[in-house]
N, C-alpha and C positions, 0 to 999 in steps of 0.2 A: 335838490332836484328842481329843475326849471321846466317851464312849459305850462300849458293850460290846466293840466290835471293836478289837483292838490288833495291828497288823501286826508290831511288834517282838516282842511276846510270842509271837505265832504262829510267827515265824521261829525264836525260841529254843526253843520247845516242840517244833516239828517239825524237829529237827536233821538227820535223815537227808535230808529233802526239801530243806532249805536247803543242805546240803553238796552234794547232787547238782546243784542249780541253779547253785551257784558254779562247780563243776567244768565243767558243761555250758556255761555262759556263757563261761567262760575259754577252753575248747577251741573254741567257736564263734567267739569273737573272734579267736583266733589264726588259724583257718582263713579268716575273712573278711579279716583283715589281709593274708594272703598272696594271696588271690584278688581283692581289690578292684582295679579298674582304676587306672592311674597316668597322669596327664597333666600337662603344664606349667601350663596354664591351664584354667579351666572352659569347657565347651562352652556357648556362648551364641549366640543367633541374630543374625547380622549382617544387618540389614534393608536391604541394599543389593544392587542388581544393576546391570549395565552393558549398554548397548545401543549397537551399532555399525552404521553404514550407510556405504556408499561409492558414489560417483558420479564416475567418472573424467572429468576435464575441468572439473568445476564449481569455482567459486571458493568461498572460505570463506563469503562473503555468500550465495551461492546455496544452499550446503549448509544454512545456517541458516534461510533464508526458505522454501525449497521442500522440504526434507527433514526437518529437525529440528522446525520449527514445527508441522506437522500431527501429528507423533508426540507432541510435548509436550502438545498439547491433549488427546489421547486419554489420556495418562498422568494428567493432572489430574482425570480422571473417577474414578480409583481411590478407594475408601472411605478407605484409610489413607495416601493420598499426603501426603508432607511437602514434598519438593522434588525438582527435577531440575536438575542442573548440567550444562550443555551446552558442549562445546568443539568448534568446527568449524575445520577446516583445508581447504585446497584438496583436494577429492575425498573428504573424510572427515568424518564426524560421530561424536563420542563423547559418550555421555550416561550420567551416573551418577544412578540413581534411588534416592532414600532414602525409606523409609517412615517413618511416625510412630514416635517412640520409645516411645509409649504403647501401641502395638498389641500384642495378645497374641501371643507367639511361635508358638503353634499355628496362627495364621492366616496366617503369612508365606508358606508355600508356596502356599496358596490364592490369595493376593493376587498372587504371582508368576505364577500360571497365568492370572489375569484380565488381567494386563498383556500376557502373550504373546498372548492372544486378541485384545485390542484392537489390538495392533501387527500381527497377521496380517490383521485386517480392513482396516487402513489401508494395508498394503503395496501392494495393487493400485492404489491411488489416488496413489501416489508417481510422480514423473516417470519416463518410460521410461529404462531404463539404470541405475537405482538398484539396487545390490546390498544385500540385507538388507531389513529390519533383523535383526541377529543379536543374540540375547539371551544373556547369560552370567549365570545365576542361581547359579553355583558360585564366584562371586568371593570368597566368604568361606572357602573351603577353606584349611586351615592345613597347610603342609608339615611332616610329621614328620621326614623325612630327605631330604637332597639328595645325590645321587651324581654326580660328574663323570666322564663317559666321554670319554677323549682318545686321539688317535692322531696325534701330530705327524708332519707330512709326508705323511699319507695323505689321499685325497680325502674331503671331508665326507660324500659319499653312502655310502661304506662305513661311516662312523660311524653314519649313520642306520639302515642295515640291522642293524648290531650292537646298536644301542640298542633296536630292536624285540625282539630276542632276549632282551636283558637285562630288558626290561620284562615279558616273558612269564614269566621265571623269578622276578622279584620279586613278581609277582601271586600266586604259589603260596605265599608266606610267610604263615602265619596272622596275622590282624590287619590285613593290608593291604587298604584299601578300593579304592584305585585308584593307578595310576602314570601320570604325565604326562611326555611328552618335551618338553623346553624347549630352545630355541636351534637347532632344526633349520633348516638352510639349504635353502630350497626349490630343488629342482633345475629346471634349464631345458635345453632343447635349442635352441641358437641357430642360426638360419639367416642367415648373414652374406651379404647380397646384394652382388654386385659391381656398383656403380653404373654403371661404364663399360660393362660388357657389356649391362646392361639398356638403357642409352641407345642403344648401337649396334644392338641387336636390336629396338628400339622396343617393349620389353616393358612392360606395365603391371603394377606390383607387385600390384595387386588380383587379377590373374589367378592369380598364384602363391599368394596367400592362399586363394583359393577352391579351388584344386586340393588343397592340403594339408588344408583343412578337410573337404572331401568324403571324402578318403581315411581320415580318422581318425574320422568320425562313427560312433556306435553306433546301428545301425538294425536292427530286427527283420527277419528274412529268411524268416519263415513256418514252417509245419510241415505234416506229412502225417499222415493218420489211418490206422491199421491196425485189425485185429480186436482187438489188445491195446492197447499204450500209444500215446499221441500222440507222434510223433517230430518234434523240432524240427530245422530246418536251420540250421547254423551256418556263418558265413563265417570264413575265416582272418583273423587280426588285420590291421588296416589298416596301422598303423605300429608294428611290434614291435621295431625296433632302429634305430640311427642309419643303418645301410646302407639300410634301407627308405626312410627319409626322403630320403637322397641320391639314391636311384633313382626318386623320384617324377617322373613325366613331365608336362610342361606342354605343352598343345596351343595353339599360337598361330598364327593366320592360315595354317592348313593345315600348319604345321611342328610336329614333336615334338622337345622339348628335355628333356634330363635335368637335374633340379634341381642335382645335384652339379657340372654344368659351368658353372653361372652363380652358384653360391653355395657357401660353405664351411659345412658342418654340423659342429657340435662340442657337446660337453657343457659345462655351466657351472652357475651358480647365480644366484639372483635378484640383479639388478644395477640399482640398488644394493640391498644387503641391508636388510631392515626391522628386524631384531633380531639381535644377535650376543652370544654369551657367551664370556668368556675366564676361565680358571681358572689362576692363577699364570702369567699372560702367554701361555698357550697356548689356542688355540681349543678349546672344549669343548661338549658337549651334556649337559644335566642331566636326571637322572631324579628326578622329584618324587614322593615317596611320601606318600600321605595315609592316616592311620590310621583304622580303624573306630571309631565312637563307643563309649566305655565300655571299650575294650580296655586291657590293662595295657601301658603304654608301656615299662616296663623290660624286659618279655619281648620286645616287638616290637623294641626296640633291639638286644638280644642276637641275636635271630634274623636281623635284617637285616644285622648286622655279619658273622655267620657266612655268610649267603648272599652278601654282597659278597666275602668272601675266596674262597669256592668259585667264584663267577663270574669274579673277577679271575684266578684260577689257570688257568681254562679259556679265557680270551680268546686270540684269535690274536696272534701276535707283533707288537709295536708298539702294542697297545692297553693302556690302563690304566683302572682304575675306583677313584676315590678318594672318601672321604666329605667332603662340604663342610660339612654341618651334621647333627647328630643330636640330636633333642629329648630322647632318653632320658638324655643327660648332664645336662641341666638338671633333668629329673624326679628323677634319682638325687640331685642336689644338694639339691633341695627336700625329698625324703623324708629324706635324711640330716640336714638341718637340723632337721626335726621330731623325728627320733629322738634327736638330741643334746639338743635342748631338753626333750624328754620326760624323758629320763633325768636331765638337770640338775634339772628341776622335781621329779622323784620323789626325787632325792637331797636336795634342799633340804627338802622336806616331811619326809622321814625324819630328816634331821639336826636340824631344828627340834624335832620331836617327841621325838627321842631325848634332846636336851639338856634340854628342859623337862618331859618326862613319863616318860622312861625308854624303854628299847629295845623293850619289848613293846608299849607304847602306840604308839610310832612305827611299828612294823610294822602294827598294826591300822589306823591312819590311812592309811599309805602304800598299803596293800593296796586301799583304796577307789579309788585312781587307776587302776591297770590294769584292775580289774574294771569300773569305769564305762566306760573306753575300749573294753573288749571288747564291752560292750553297744552302744555307739555304732557300732562297726564292723559289728556284725550289722545294726543298723538301716540303716546306709549301704548295705550289700549288698542288703537287702530293698527299698530305695527307689531303687536304681539310681545312687547317688552314687559318685564316684571320688575318689581322692586327687589333689588339684591345689593350686594356690597358695592358693585361697580356703578350701577345706575343711581343709587342713593349718593355715592361719592360724587358723581358727575353733577347731580342736582345741588349738592352742597357747594361744589366749586362755582356753579353758576350763580349761587346766591350773592357772591361777592362781586359779580360782574354785571348782572342784568339790571342793576339800578342806575348804571351810568347813563344810558339813553334817556331814561325818564327824568333824571336830574338835569341833563342838558336841555331837554325839551321844555321843562317847566321853568328853568333858569332864563332861557331866551324869552319865554312868554312874559315873565315878570319884568325883565329888563325893558321889553318893548312897551309894556303897559306903563312903566315908570317914565318912559320917553314920551308918553302921551298917545300911544297907538290904541285904537279901539280893541276891546277884549277879543272879539272874534277874529280880527285881523292879526292880533298878536298870537292867537292860538294857531293860526295857519302859517305864521312866518317861518317856523322851524322847518317846515317841509321844503321850502325853497332854498334855505341856506345851510341847514345842517343834516337833513335826512340822508343825502348822498354820502357825505364823509362818514356819518355814523354807520351807514350800511356797509361802506367799504371797510371801515375798521372792524365791524362785526364779522365780515367775510374773511378778513385777514386772520382774525383770532380763530375762527372755525377752521380755516385751512391749516393753521398751525398744528391742529390735532389730527390732521389727515393721516399721517403715518400710523397713528394708533388705530384708527378705524380700518385701515386697509393693509396692515402688516400681516403677512401670511405666516403666522406662527401661532403656537398655542397661547403664548402670553398676549399676542395681539387679538386673538379670538376672545380670550378671557376679558380683556380690558377694552375691546372694540366699541362697546356701547358708550364709552365716555365720549367718543366723537359724535355719535348720533344724538345722544341726549343733550350735549352742549350745543350742537348745531341747532337743535329744536328750541332750546331755551334762549339762545342768543338771538335767533331770528325772530322768535315770537316776542322777545323783549323789545326789539326794534319796532315790530309792528304795533305793540302796545304803546310805545313812546310816541309814534307818529299818528296814531289813530285814536286810542282811548285816553291817553294822558291829556291831550289838548281838550277833549270833551269834558273830562273830569275837572280840568283847570277852569274851564268856562263855568261849570256848575258850582264848584266848591271854593275857588279863590275869592278872597274878599275884594272889595272895591279898592283898587290901588291908584291913588291920585298921581297925576303926572308931576314929576319933580321939576322945580324951577331950574333952568339951565340944561334940561334934557339929558342927553347921553353923557355929556362931559361931567355933569354933576353926580351921576350915579357912581362913577369910578373916580370921584375926587374926594373920597372920605380919607381920614388919616391912615387907616389900614391899607387902603389901595395906594395911597401916596408912598408909604413905606415900601410896599411890594414893588411899585413902579421904579423906585430908586434902586432897589436890589437888582431888578431885571436890567435896568439901564447900565448899572455897574458891570453886570455879567456880559452884556453886549459890548460895552466899551472895552472890557478886558477879555474879549472872546477867545483869544489864543491861549491866554492863561487858564481860563475855565476849561477849554477843550483839552489842554495839556493835563490839567488835574484829573479830568474824567478819564482820559486815556491811561494815565498812570494808575488810577484806581482800578480800571478794568484789567490792566496787566497784573496788578497785585491780586485781584480776584481770581484770575486764571491761575496764578502761582498758588494762591490759597486753596484752590480746588484740589491741589495735590495733597493737602493735609486733611481734606474731608474724607471720612471713611466711606468706602463704596459698598453698596448693598443692592441686591436684586429686589427681593421682597422681604418685608419685615417678619419677625416672629409674631405668631398669632396671639391674641389676648384671650383665647378660649381657655377655660379653667382646667382642661385635661392635661395630665402629665403622662407621657409615654415612657414606659420602662421596657427595655429589651434584655432578654436573657439568651445568651448564645453559648452553648457548650461546644467542646471540640467536635468536629465533623465525625460522624459515625457513632455518636453517643445514642443510647437508647432513649425512647420517649419517657420511660420510667425515671431515668436519671434526670431528665429535663424537668419532669413533674416535681421531683423532690426539691430541686433548687428553686423552682417557681413557688412552691408552697412556703419555702423559707423567706423569700423576698416578699411574698404576699402577706405573710404574717407580720413582718416588720412594718410594712406600709399601713396595714389596718390599725396598728397601734398609734399612728401619728394623729395629732389633733386636727390637722388640715384635711385629712382624708374623709370623704363622704361615701364614696363607693370604690370598690376595686373589682375589675373584671379581668380575668386572665384567659389567654388563648394559647394552649400548648399544642405544638405540632404545626402551626402556621400562624399567619398574622390575623389581626382583627378585620372585620369588614370595613369597607370604605365609608366611615362615618363623617369624613371631612374631605372635601373635594381634592385637596392636594396630597392626601395620604394614600400611598400605594400599598395595598395589602401584600404582605410577604407570602410567597408561595410555600407549599408544604415542605416541612423540614423537621424531622423528629428531634433534632438537637436545638430547636428554637422555640422561644415563647415570647409573647407580647402581653404586657399588662397595661391596662388603661385605668388611670387613677383620676377620679373626679374630685375636684376641690371646689371651694366656694367661689373663688375668683382667681385672676392671674397673680394677685399678690400672694395668696396662700400657695398657689402652684409654684411660684418662684422660690418661696421660703422652703417648701418641701423639697424642691429640686436641689438646692444647695446642701441641705442637710443629708439628703439621700446620697448625693455624690460623695460626701465626706465619709459616710458609713461604708459605702462600697470601697472607697480608697483604704479604709481601715481593715478591710478583709471580711465583709459580710458573707460573701460566697466566693472564696478563692478558686474554686474549681470551674467557675464560669466567668465569661466576660459580660458584665452587667453595666448598662448605661441608661441614663434618663435624658429625655429631650422634650422640647415643646413642639407643638404643631407650628408649621411655617406656611405663610401665604405663598401662593405662586407654585411653580413646578417643584415637585418633591424629589429629593435625593436622600439616600440613606445616611450619608455623613456630610458635614459641611465642606470638607476638603477630601477630594478623591482624585487618584491618578490611575490610569490604566497602563499596565505593563503587558505588552503583547509580543508574541513571537511563537515559533513552531515547536521548540523543544522545552519540555516541562522542567527539566533540571536547570537549564539555563534561565528559564523564567523565575524559578525559585531563587536562584542566586542574585538576579537583578532586583527582584522584589525585596530581598533582605537588605541589599545595599540602599535601596530607595527608602526603606523604613528606618535605617540607621540615620540617613540624612534628615528625615522628617522628625525623628525623635530628638535630634539635636536642636531643632527650632524651639525657641522659648515659648511659643504660643500653641504648640501642638500637644494634644492629650490623647491617650488611649490609641496609639498608632497600631494598626493591625492589617492583616491581609485576609481577603475573603475565603481563600482556600489554599491548599498546597501541602498540608500534612498528610502523611500516609497512616493507615491503620492496619493491624494484623488480621489476616484471614487464614483459615485452615483450608488446605488444598489436598484433596484425595487423588493421588496419582494412580491411575489405573491403566493397565495394558489392555487394549481392545481385544487382542487375541486370547489373553488369559481370561478376560471377562466372558468371552464367548465359550471358552472351554468349561467354565464354571456354571454355564447355563443361565447367564445373566446378560442383560443389555444395559446400555447407559440410561435409557429412559426408566426402565424398571428399577434400577439401582437408585436413581435420584428420587423417584416417587416413594420408595420404601423409606429412605432416609428422611425425606420431608415429612412423611406420615409420623415417624417416631419423634421428630423434633418439634416442628411447628404445626403439623397437621395438614391434611389435604381436603380441599372442598370436593364433596362427592355428590351432592344433590341440592335441591332447593325446596324449601318448605314455605308455602304461601299462606300468609296470615294477614287479613284486612288488606291494607294498601301496600304492604311490604312483602318483598321476597326475602326470606331468611335462609341464609346459606347453612347447609349441614356439613360440618367439618369433622372428619375422623382423625383421631390422634391417639398417641400413646397415653395410657392412664398414669404413667409414672409422674409423680409430683416433681421430680427433679429432671424433667426431660430436657431443660435448657442448660443443665450442668455440663460443662465441657468434659468432666471426668467420665461421663457416660459414654463418650464416643468410642473408647476402647472396648466397651462391652456390647456395643450394638451388633445385632445380627440381621442378615437379610436372607430371604428365601429365594432359591433358584427355581427354575421351571420344573424340576423334579420333586419339589417340596422339601428340599434339604435346607436347613438353617446354616448359614455360613457367617463366621465372625467377620466384622468389617476389616480387621487387620489382615485377614486372609485374602480379601478382595483387592486391596490397594494399600498404599503407604500414605499416612497423613504427615504433612509438613506445614510449618507456619511460614507464611509469606507476607510481604508488605504490599498493600494495594491502595489505589486512590479511592477514597470514599466519595469524592466529589470531583467533577471536572467542569470547568466553565470556559466558555469561549464566546466571542463576539464576531459575528459574520464569518464563522468557521475558522477563526484564528484563536488559539488558546490565549486567554486573557485573565490576568490576575489584577484585582483592584486593591491597591494599597490606600488606606484611608485613615481618618482619625478625626476626633473632635478638636475644638479649639477653645482657647481661653474666653471667658465671658465678655471681656472688654474689647474684643477685636471682631472684624468682619471676615467672612470666608474669602472674599476676593483678595483682601490684603495679605492673608497668610498664604493662600494658594499661589499667588503671583510670586511671592518671595521664595517659597519652596521651589517653584518651577525654575527660578534663576539658580538656586543652589544645586539643581539637577544637571546643570550645564556640563560639568566634567564627566558625570556618569553617562549622559547621553552621547557625549563625544566618543566614549569608549565602547558603546554598544556594538555587538556583532551585526553584520548585515541581516536584515529581516526582523530586527527587534526595535521597538520604539516605546517611548513613554508619552502618553497623551493626558492632557488635563481633562478631568471629568467633574461631575458634581454640579453644585450650584453655579460656580464660576463659568463652566462651559455652557450651562443652560442660559445664563444671562447673556453671554456672548452671542449665542444662537438667536435669542430674542432681539437683541440690539442689531444684529446683522440683518434681521428681517425688516427692520425699519428703514435701512439704508436705501433699498430700491425705490421707496416712495418719496424720499427726500427731494430728488430732482423735480418730481411732479409738484410737490408741495411748494418748492421755491418758485417754479415757473408760474403757478397759479397765483401765488402771493404777488409776484412782480407784475403780473397781468392786471390784477385788481388795483394795485397801487398806481400803475401808469395810467390806467383808465381814469382814476380819480384826479391825479395831479397833472396829467397831460404834459409831463416833462421827464425825460430820462434821467436828468441830473437829480431832480428832486426824488425820483423813484429810488435811486441808489441811496440817497441820504436817508429816506424813510427806512429802507431795508437795513442799513447799517446800525440803526438804533435797536434792532431786535435783541442782540446778545447783551445789551448793557444791564439787563436785570441781574446778571451775575454779581454786579457791584454790591447789591443789597442782599442777595440770596446767600452768597458764600459766608459773609460774617454771621448771618443769622444761624446757619447750620453749624458753624464752628462754635459760636457762643453757647448754643444749647446742645452741642455735642450730638447732633442728629446726622445720620448717614445720608448719603446721596444715592437714591435708588430709583426704581421705576416710577413711583409716585412723584418724586422730586423732579424728574424729567418732565412730567405732565405740568407741574407748577411752572417750570422754566418756559415751557411752550406757551402757557397762558400769559406769562409775563411779557414774552416777546410780542404777543398780540396786543396786550394793553399799551405797550410803549409805541408800537407802530400805529395803533389807533389814535393815541394822543397826538402823535406827530401829524397824522393825516388831518385831524380836525383842526389842529393849530395852523397848518398850511392853508386850509380852506378859509379859516378866519382871517388870515393875513391877506389872502386874495380878495376877500370881501371888503376889508378895510381899504385896500389899495383902490378897489373899484369905486369906493365912496370918496376918493380924493386924498387919502392920507399918503404921506411920503413913505418910501420903503422902510426907513428906520422907525418912524412912528407906527407904521402898520404892524411891525414885528412886536414892538413894546406893547401896544394897546391890545393886540390879539392875545398876547400872553396874559395880560391883566384880565381881559374879558373871560378867558378860559380858566382863570385861577379858582374861582369858587366851585364850579362843577368838578374840576380835577381834585381839589382838596376834599370836597364832600364825598366824592366817589371813593377816593383812596382811604379816607377815614372810615367810611362805612365798610369797605372791603377788609381793611386791617382788623377792625373790631369784630367783624363777622367771622373772620378766620381764626380768631383767638381760641374759641371753644374747640375748633377742629384740631388745633395744635396738640391737644391732649389725646387725640386718637392714635392708637398704635399703628393702624394701617395708613392713615392720611396725615399723620403728624409732620413728617418731613416735607410733604407738599405744602402744608399750611404755613410752615415756617419759611419755606422758599417764597411763597406768595406774600407773606407779611413783610419780610425784609425787602424783597424786590419792589413791592408796591410802595412802601414808605420811601425808599431811595428813588424809585421811579417818579414819584411826585416832585421831588427836588429836581431831578433831571428835566422833567417836563417844564418846570417854571424857570429854571436858570440855564440849563445846558442846551435845551432845544432851540431857544431863541439865539443863543450864541452860535450853535451849529448852523442854523439857517442863515445867519448873517455871514458866516465864513463861506458857506456853500454858494451863496448868491452874491457875494462880494458887496455886502451892504455896509456902508460906512456911517459912523456917527456924524451928523451934520456939523456938530461943534468942532470935531477934529478936522473935518474937511474945510471948514471956513478958516480955521487957524492955519491950515496948510496953504 
């Protein structure tokens, strides 16, 4: 940068102010580091909500056509609507509404509100008896901690009362947003009617139901007015205990009967249960703690653990409170990883500088790292950022990049002092000669990450802070290099005597002479060198086809996820039996520390990318905690083998690990869509046959499609009327004798307990009883069910699923351990070609799962790329002031592939989202090196050097900072290469930086000579 203003000179001249700023920024950075929030994953908007509706007695088809269909139409009116995935079962409709990935996160709550309004408007138009719709727009809440409250041998209702007390105490812990109670068994008061007594007394069960209902009804009883307050009149509770229910009197045909004389009243629980949790094979209720946004998770983890210990100590005898999961453990691991890699990188920088420049120079350069990070921490606090997986990763990436400016600044200062320049002038020299190209290079690197910061997608929102943190780190590193590093150089560098011979002598050592000869050879054979590089680049592009593609890697968390799926229509009791069998085997394994099972639906969202499964009595989820991911993987392989050997042949059982990034149920999924169910089944069967033929597919299945038997009572409406019955009365009496009917509510503490009347027969669910069932008509006559109608067995859909109102089956499967989902999915999609060509009109097969999510996220980057390229070219052309050189600089961007692809292939790492980030960083590094080299060539030419000598000497002068920066970066990234999440990115940067150094020293001068038609003077003179 030229002109009268010189920031470096100002910083050196105003030393007191500079020292104060260094101390103030360091102290502020330490304070910010301590106070910044900690979280495992970044907070990002899950643009999904769920809608539930119930209609007892309806079939799955009726739920779809009469309940889901009108609501789906209203959903499609939303501005940001993307899709609605609907699953209907008898009596239940479950809808998952997903908004467009491109919608602004700030608009999500407003869109949720619009959806609620539309559904509220639609609710009165739904069939009579429909309950709901119920909207859950907190589906995305992530559990910070889960605590298991247990009391073996004690009634679950006592556990519920104690859970409420524990919840109240946990809500007092700072940083807790809310606490949910999971696994509560809904209480019931059962009135078991003696069928024989009812028959002998000619009692109609409907009369009993009406009497209980009237006694429990909450009705206003009026008020009286006085000269002062208005006084309300209250009635005593209608049903305030079991005794009151037993003492309810029934008036029939002039006689008064006590309910307790004709029925047994007892406490119980929802039968069958809809959801049940077991922790280490014992019934449990979980307290699900959600953290406030931006709070320090490490602090919350410690406070919650202390609160748990205090609460557990005060619990009644027989109760226990254990930790199931605690996110602070994972946060501490992530922060610990960052601190280790930070000090490793700092040590590498210090060691490299100590060996090459001396200990004082090493201290000056290394001091730039913590000072830069201190400024970044302050910026993070001011902008509301927290430490999480993404921000810590961005800081780790920056550690390998932010020393470059400091090395360049101190290198120039030392060189100028060796040339005989005064210390103060040497400190200020970098501002006029390298500050501008350094800033341009920094801006180019930052702009390279622009698509990540501005991509309108969930993955972009998740990883967007990489752009902002890197921008802050690289800009502050430039500021430190031009302001604080010269000051520290003036204060800390030793007295450096001027070398005899000045500038020429500095670069006339044996090592520099050898380097100069290599560079001269490269420039002399510039077309050969360029050809070799182009050939290597082509090979790298070809080699990229052999690198496995991946979206996000498998998590290194120690949890193993086990899924139990019985055939659709299975009872929850059958699911429980299989789950207990699987749980028993898992608890016997040495790697297992804890086993928590969830029967009837999925686990809570204890990990950001885990999507809880919706209610399904045929499904169970087990979460197995091991010591680390090594034990997890060992248990996974052994469990898969046991399942393959027939552990539970009646169920489909699979085990998986958690995956970073967007979640899908299976790694490979395809949607088969079309209007007719029978045609869909046929196409799905053909698709599964093709998938099973693939060598890498495992456990191929379809998510629904099998029918189950149902009993249908065919009745003639006219005959029914002649018998003194109606359809509603008939259904209610059958329901009463089989499952029972809710007749009243019993209020106890904070809970409303349903009173359910049912038959006292112990075998009421036995299908052989159906032939002996009787119903009472309006004349009090008992009629056999066989006389009312004819029973026949029919096949019915236990589940229907569709997507955007079009029936959809998902054919899916697991894959072999050594392959990536994209590789298998793309191959299978090609194998579907002949099947797709034969599909009838209106039917299609679409790719889904991880591969489709990856494509969606990558497509979201594309609109930002033109902006990124335009800004890059603008910065470059402003710096080089030449369109020709601008194009040359830009063409060096993709050359990082030459080093990255071999590194990924050698270490068998996949190319995924984080590797893309590494390539972007590499492009910035290469263009930055090119910019600084061009600026140095211009400076040499301005000082009188010939074009040829200017190129050679500029490369020689840039050699030491380039080599030192590359060495520091490569060594700093080595610890990161062992990270599960960042490993592929680290290897991309290591390979690309190492080869990029060679390209900078040998290829860039050759390319510059070709581009600007610079000839070797020896060749010209011979010509």
